[in-house]
C-alpha positions as CSV (number, residue, x, y, z in Angstrom):
1,M,12.3,65.4,3.5
2,S,9.1,63.6,2.8
3,F,8.1,60.1,3.8
4,K,8.8,58.7,0.4
5,E,12.1,60.3,0.1
6,S,13.3,59.0,3.5
7,L,12.4,55.4,2.6
8,D,13.5,55.5,-1.0
9,P,17.3,55.1,-0.3
10,I,16.5,51.9,2.0
11,F,14.4,50.2,-0.7
12,K,17.2,50.9,-3.2
13,K,19.6,49.1,-1.0
14,L,17.5,45.8,-0.9
15,P,19.2,42.9,-2.6
16,A,17.8,42.3,-6.1
17,V,18.3,40.2,-9.1
18,A,20.0,42.2,-11.9
19,S,17.9,42.8,-14.9
20,P,19.2,41.6,-18.3
21,E,21.0,44.4,-20.3
22,G,19.5,43.3,-23.5
23,H,17.2,40.8,-25.1
24,V,17.0,37.3,-23.6
25,H,16.7,34.6,-26.0
26,F,13.9,32.1,-25.7
27,K,16.4,29.2,-25.2
28,K,17.9,31.1,-22.2
29,K,14.7,32.0,-20.9
30,L,13.5,28.4,-21.0
31,M,16.8,27.1,-19.3
32,W,16.4,29.8,-16.3
33,T,12.6,28.8,-16.0
34,L,13.5,24.9,-16.0
35,G,16.3,25.7,-13.5
36,V,14.1,27.5,-11.1
37,L,11.5,24.9,-11.4
38,V,14.0,22.1,-10.5
39,L,15.2,24.1,-7.5
40,Y,11.7,24.8,-6.4
41,F,11.0,20.9,-6.4
42,A,14.3,20.4,-4.6
43,L,13.4,23.0,-1.9
44,A,10.0,21.5,-1.5
45,N,11.6,18.1,-0.6
46,V,13.9,19.6,2.1
47,P,12.4,19.1,5.4
48,L,13.0,21.7,8.2
49,F,15.6,20.6,10.6
50,G,14.5,20.2,14.1
51,L,10.7,20.1,13.3
52,S,8.4,17.9,15.4
53,A,6.1,15.5,13.8
54,D,3.5,17.1,15.9
55,S,3.6,20.3,14.2
56,I,0.5,21.5,12.4
57,D,0.6,23.3,8.9
58,L,-1.9,26.1,9.1
59,F,-1.9,26.6,5.4
60,E,-2.6,22.9,4.4
61,Q,-5.9,23.6,2.9
62,Y,-4.5,26.4,0.7
63,R,-1.6,24.7,-0.8
64,A,-3.0,24.5,-4.2
65,F,-2.8,28.3,-4.2
66,F,0.1,29.1,-1.9
67,A,2.5,26.4,-3.5
68,G,5.1,25.4,-1.1
69,A,5.1,22.1,0.8
70,S,4.1,21.3,4.3
71,N,7.0,20.9,6.8
72,S,9.6,21.8,4.1
73,L,11.9,24.7,3.7
74,I,9.4,26.5,1.5
75,L,6.6,26.1,4.1
76,L,5.3,29.7,3.5
77,G,5.2,29.4,-0.3
78,I,4.1,32.2,-2.2
79,G,1.9,33.5,0.8
80,P,4.2,36.5,1.8
81,I,4.4,37.7,-1.8
82,V,0.7,37.7,-2.5
83,T,-0.1,39.1,0.9
84,A,2.4,41.9,0.6
85,S,0.9,42.7,-2.9
86,I,-2.6,42.9,-1.5
87,V,-1.7,45.2,1.5
88,L,0.3,47.5,-0.7
89,Q,-2.3,47.6,-3.5
90,L,-5.0,48.6,-0.9
91,L,-2.7,51.3,0.7
92,V,-2.1,52.8,-2.8
93,G,-5.7,52.3,-3.9
94,A,-7.0,54.1,-0.7
95,N,-4.4,56.9,-1.2
96,V,-2.8,56.2,2.1
97,I,0.4,56.0,0.0
98,N,0.1,58.6,-2.7
99,L,1.9,57.2,-5.8
100,D,1.4,57.8,-9.6
101,L,2.1,54.3,-11.0
102,S,2.5,55.9,-14.4
103,N,5.6,57.7,-13.2
104,P,8.7,55.7,-13.4
105,S,10.2,56.8,-10.2
106,D,6.9,56.0,-8.4
107,Q,6.9,52.5,-10.0
108,A,10.3,52.0,-8.8
109,F,9.3,53.0,-5.2
110,F,6.3,50.8,-5.5
111,Q,8.5,47.8,-6.3
112,G,10.9,48.5,-3.7
113,A,8.1,48.9,-1.1
114,Q,6.4,45.7,-2.2
115,K,9.8,43.7,-1.8
116,F,10.2,45.4,1.7
117,M,6.7,44.3,2.5
118,V,7.3,40.7,1.5
119,F,10.4,40.5,4.0
120,V,7.9,41.8,6.8
121,M,5.2,39.3,5.7
122,I,7.7,36.4,5.8
123,V,8.4,37.4,9.4
124,L,4.6,38.1,10.3
125,E,3.5,34.6,8.8
126,A,6.3,32.6,10.4
127,L,6.5,34.0,13.8
128,P,2.8,33.5,14.9
129,Q,2.9,29.8,13.9
130,I,5.9,29.5,16.1
131,M,4.7,31.6,19.1
132,G,1.2,29.9,18.9
133,G,2.7,26.5,19.3
134,Y,1.7,25.2,15.9
135,I,5.3,24.8,14.7
136,Q,6.9,22.8,17.4
137,P,10.7,21.7,17.9
138,D,11.8,18.3,18.2
139,L,12.8,18.1,21.9
140,D,14.5,14.7,21.5
141,L,16.7,16.1,18.9
142,A,17.5,19.1,21.2
143,T,18.4,16.6,24.0
144,S,20.7,14.8,21.8
145,L,22.3,17.7,20.6
146,G,22.7,19.2,24.0
147,V,20.8,22.3,23.5
148,S,17.6,23.8,24.5
149,G,14.3,23.6,22.6
150,T,14.5,27.4,22.2
151,I,17.7,27.0,20.1
152,I,15.8,24.5,18.0
153,T,12.9,26.9,17.7
154,I,15.1,29.8,16.5
155,L,16.8,27.5,14.0
156,I,13.5,26.6,12.5
157,F,12.4,30.2,12.4
158,V,15.5,31.1,10.6
159,Q,15.1,28.2,8.0
160,I,11.5,29.5,7.2
161,C,12.6,32.9,6.8
162,I,15.5,31.7,4.4
163,G,12.8,29.6,2.4
164,G,10.6,32.6,2.1
165,V,13.5,34.8,0.8
166,L,14.5,32.1,-1.7
167,I,11.1,32.0,-3.0
168,L,11.0,35.8,-3.5
169,F,14.3,35.8,-5.5
170,M,13.3,32.8,-7.5
171,D,10.0,34.6,-8.5
172,E,12.2,37.5,-9.4
173,V,14.6,35.6,-11.6
174,V,11.7,34.1,-13.6
175,S,10.1,37.4,-14.0
176,K,13.3,39.0,-15.3
177,W,15.2,36.1,-16.9
178,G,12.7,33.4,-17.5
179,I,9.1,32.9,-19.0
180,G,5.9,34.4,-17.2
181,S,6.0,34.9,-13.4
182,G,7.4,32.7,-10.7
183,V,4.2,33.0,-8.6
184,G,2.4,31.4,-11.6
185,L,5.0,28.7,-12.2
186,F,5.0,27.8,-8.6
187,I,1.2,27.3,-8.5
188,V,1.3,25.3,-11.8
189,A,4.2,23.2,-10.5
190,G,2.3,22.6,-7.1
191,V,-0.9,21.5,-8.8
192,S,0.8,19.5,-11.5
193,Q,2.5,17.6,-8.7
194,Q,-0.7,16.9,-6.8
195,I,-2.3,15.6,-10.0
196,V,0.5,13.3,-10.6
197,T,0.5,12.2,-6.9
198,G,-3.2,11.7,-7.0
199,L,-2.9,9.4,-10.0
200,F,0.2,7.3,-9.1
201,N,1.0,7.4,-5.4
202,W,0.9,3.7,-4.1
203,Q,1.2,4.6,-0.5
204,S,-1.6,3.6,1.7
205,D,-4.0,6.0,3.6
206,S,-5.6,5.4,7.0
207,S,-8.1,3.1,5.6
208,G,-5.5,0.8,4.0
209,L,-6.4,1.8,0.4
210,P,-3.5,3.3,-1.9
211,I,-3.8,7.0,-2.3
212,G,-3.3,7.1,-6.0
213,F,-6.1,6.6,-8.3
214,L,-4.6,3.8,-10.6
215,P,-3.0,2.0,-7.6
216,K,-6.3,2.1,-5.6
217,W,-8.3,0.5,-8.4
218,I,-5.7,-2.2,-9.0
219,Y,-6.2,-3.0,-5.3
220,I,-10.0,-2.8,-5.6
221,I,-10.1,-5.0,-8.7
222,Q,-7.8,-7.7,-6.8
223,N,-9.7,-7.5,-3.4
224,E,-13.3,-6.5,-3.9
225,E,-16.5,-8.1,-5.6
226,L,-17.0,-5.8,-8.7
227,V,-20.5,-7.1,-9.2
228,T,-21.4,-6.2,-5.7
229,L,-19.9,-2.8,-6.0
230,F,-21.7,-1.8,-9.0
231,T,-25.1,-3.3,-8.1
232,T,-25.7,-1.8,-4.7
233,G,-26.3,1.6,-3.5
234,Q,-23.4,1.4,-0.7
235,G,-21.1,-0.2,-3.4
236,L,-21.8,2.7,-5.9
237,L,-21.2,5.3,-3.2
238,Y,-17.9,3.4,-2.5
239,V,-16.9,3.6,-6.1
240,L,-17.7,7.1,-6.5
241,V,-16.3,8.6,-3.5
242,T,-13.8,6.1,-2.0
243,G,-12.7,4.8,-5.3
244,G,-12.1,8.4,-6.7
245,I,-14.3,8.2,-9.6
246,L,-16.3,11.3,-8.7
247,A,-13.0,13.3,-8.0
248,L,-11.6,12.1,-11.4
249,V,-14.6,13.1,-13.4
250,S,-15.1,16.5,-11.6
251,T,-11.5,17.3,-12.3
252,V,-11.8,16.6,-15.9
253,L,-15.1,18.5,-16.4
254,I,-13.7,21.5,-14.5
255,F,-10.6,21.4,-16.8
256,L,-12.7,21.1,-19.9
257,L,-15.0,23.9,-18.8
258,V,-12.2,26.2,-17.9
259,V,-10.5,25.5,-21.2
260,F,-13.6,26.2,-23.1
261,V,-14.6,29.5,-21.2
262,E,-11.1,30.8,-21.3
263,S,-11.2,30.4,-25.2
264,T,-14.6,32.0,-25.4
265,R,-14.7,35.7,-26.7
266,I,-17.6,38.0,-26.8
267,E,-17.7,40.3,-29.7
268,I,-19.0,43.8,-29.1
269,P,-20.4,45.5,-32.3
270,L,-18.9,48.8,-33.0
271,A,-20.1,51.6,-35.4
272,H,-18.0,54.5,-36.6
273,S,-19.8,57.9,-36.5
274,A,-17.2,59.5,-38.7
275,V,-17.5,56.9,-41.3
276,R,-21.1,56.3,-42.2
277,G,-22.1,52.5,-42.5
278,A,-18.7,51.3,-41.2
279,R,-19.1,48.4,-38.6
280,G,-16.7,46.5,-36.7
281,K,-16.5,44.1,-33.9
282,F,-14.2,44.3,-30.7
283,P,-13.4,40.8,-29.2
284,V,-13.4,40.7,-25.3
285,K,-12.4,37.6,-23.2
286,L,-15.4,36.1,-21.4
287,I,-12.9,35.6,-18.3
288,Y,-10.9,38.6,-18.3
289,A,-9.3,38.5,-14.9
290,S,-8.1,34.8,-14.9
291,V,-7.1,33.3,-11.5
292,L,-5.7,36.4,-9.8
293,P,-9.0,37.2,-7.9
294,M,-9.1,33.7,-6.7
295,I,-5.5,33.9,-5.5
296,L,-6.2,37.0,-3.7
297,V,-9.3,35.8,-2.0
298,R,-7.5,32.5,-0.8
299,A,-4.6,34.6,0.5
300,L,-7.2,36.6,2.6
301,Q,-8.8,33.5,3.8
302,A,-5.6,32.0,4.8
303,N,-4.5,35.1,6.8
304,I,-8.0,35.2,8.5
305,Q,-7.6,31.5,9.3
306,L,-4.1,32.2,10.8
307,I,-5.8,34.9,13.0
308,G,-8.7,32.6,13.8
309,L,-6.4,29.7,14.7
310,L,-4.4,31.9,17.1
311,L,-7.4,33.2,18.8
312,S,-8.9,29.8,19.1
313,G,-6.0,28.5,20.9
314,R,-6.4,31.0,23.6
315,G,-10.2,30.4,24.0
316,I,-11.5,33.2,21.7
317,T,-13.7,31.4,19.0
318,I,-15.0,34.6,17.1
319,F,-13.7,32.8,13.8
320,G,-14.8,29.3,14.9
321,E,-13.3,26.3,16.6
322,Y,-10.6,24.1,14.9
323,I,-9.4,20.5,15.1
324,G,-5.7,20.9,14.0
325,S,-5.9,23.3,11.1
326,Q,-9.5,22.4,10.2
327,P,-12.3,24.6,11.1
328,I,-15.3,22.7,12.6
329,N,-17.8,25.7,13.0
330,G,-18.1,29.5,12.8
331,I,-17.2,31.8,9.9
332,M,-14.1,29.9,8.7
333,Y,-16.0,26.6,8.4
334,Y,-18.3,28.2,5.8
335,L,-15.2,29.9,4.1
336,A,-12.8,27.0,4.2
337,P,-12.0,25.4,0.7
338,I,-14.0,22.3,-0.3
339,H,-11.4,19.3,-0.9
340,S,-13.7,16.3,-1.1
341,P,-17.3,15.0,-1.3
342,Y,-17.2,14.9,2.6
343,D,-17.3,18.5,2.5
344,W,-20.3,19.0,0.3
345,I,-22.6,16.0,0.0
346,P,-24.9,16.3,3.2
347,S,-24.9,12.7,4.2
348,L,-21.2,12.3,4.0
349,V,-20.8,15.6,5.9
350,R,-22.9,14.2,8.6
351,D,-21.0,10.9,8.6
352,S,-17.6,12.6,8.8
353,F,-18.8,14.9,11.9
354,S,-20.3,11.8,13.5
355,G,-17.2,9.8,13.1
């Protein structure tokens, strides 16, 4: 019996969402998609029971791509799904696993292997965070319940795994019964939530200013001298960076640029040798691959950061040193995502490090 034949019965026994027997009407697809979206937001607001406030989210910088939410039941987000897809695609592409994806039986085997790999990645992404001490149990809660911290740690691990499995099956529900893919839906939902929060959040940050753009400017107008702010260099820097004007303008410009480039087509002229004088044009999208390469790159970065953090905690700084989940030097400092002007304006970068 071949390796494929021995694993195929195992993959077929994995739990799966039943496929629709016939055509699914658009209204029904929309209802399933909205239902999964509501469930996603609900799970993102369910905190992990027994989690200490001192815990560190290793994937905090990659939330825009990994979806999920820090310290919540869906802490891992779509990370295991994307990572499993990358690993399996590499194995198939390098012919380590010999599959003909045009063959229906091989396609079914590939899908089963991918789902099995997701389960493995859920454990491999959750366990190192717990074993490395980044996800910590609430010892006060353990004492009040009369159990050891190990019991709370195991409970946290089980919750994270349940959240990862729920994301997997929610993605499958959207893919089979809804509109588009669950991975794309969760990314859009997470980014949209960040935009709404960035505009309207009235909670204060460490400097005392509201986090949201609109509440922040209401506070600035009420408490600051606007003439001074707009006539001095330091005041303009305060308006652009601290006031969020630079972030707002950059977001709008990037959005407009992406929409423009996404709608751009390049027309390739064609000539027919069989019909003399016949001419035609073949339109090709300027951005053909969309956001998938970026998601794959961020997934690779996140997994390298996970390894770097675990090594750094044991004194091995080959990937760099960290403060919390933020790299401060080494390879990962240069690969880390840019989130604010303090990451790319030289004078602000120096100020942030000197502070």
